[in-house]
C-alpha positions in Angstrom: 105.8 86.9 93.1 109.5 87.1 95.2 112.6 85.3 93.4 114.5 84.2 96.6 118.4 82.4 96.8 118.4 79.4 98.9 122.0 78.1 100.9 122.8 75.7 97.9 122.6 78.6 95.3 118.7 77.1 93.7 116.8 80.0 92.6 113.1 80.1 94.1 110.2 81.6 92.8 108.1 82.1 96.1 104.5 83.4 96.1 104.8 86.0 98.7 100.8 86.1 98.9 101.3 83.0 100.5 104.4 83.8 103.3 103.5 83.6 106.8 106.1 84.2 108.1 109.6 85.5 108.1 112.4 84.8 111.2 116.5 85.3 110.9 118.0 82.9 113.2 120.8 83.5 111.8 119.9 82.1 108.7 116.1 83.7 107.4 113.6 81.4 106.7 110.4 82.1 105.2 107.9 79.6 106.8 104.6 79.5 103.9 100.3 79.2 104.7 100.7 75.8 103.2 103.0 74.6 105.5 106.7 74.3 103.1 109.7 75.7 104.4 112.6 77.6 102.8 116.1 78.9 104.4 117.0 81.6 102.3 120.7 83.7 101.8 119.0 86.6 101.7 118.6 88.9 105.0 115.4 89.0 106.4 114.6 93.0 105.6 115.5 92.1 101.8 112.3 89.1 102.0 110.4 92.5 103.0 111.1 94.7 100.9 110.7 92.1 97.8 107.1 91.1 99.6 106.5 95.3 100.1 107.7 95.8 96.3 105.5 92.6 95.0 102.4 94.5 97.0 102.4 97.3 95.3 103.0 95.6 92.5 99.7 94.1 92.2 98.2 97.4 94.1 97.9 95.9 97.6 100.6 98.8 98.9 99.9 102.4 98.7 96.4 102.4 98.4 95.5 103.3 101.2 97.0 106.4 103.7 97.9 105.5 106.7 95.7 106.0 109.5 95.5 109.2 111.4 96.7 110.9 108.0 93.1 112.2 107.4 92.9 113.4 110.9 96.2 116.1 110.2 
């Protein structure tokens, strides 16, 4: 789960596993797989960083080497 803030200042907690796309146009827009859309005050990079940190916290990131590392 990641914490985000709407443009109205309301804090939300989103399930990062449901994020389909994140766009910056210039506001940051998060589209979820369930069809919901949220416009938030965080930057696109902040959403990416929080999502990556969430994935790492549940063991979905950092368990496999980057492709090509095994050949070095």
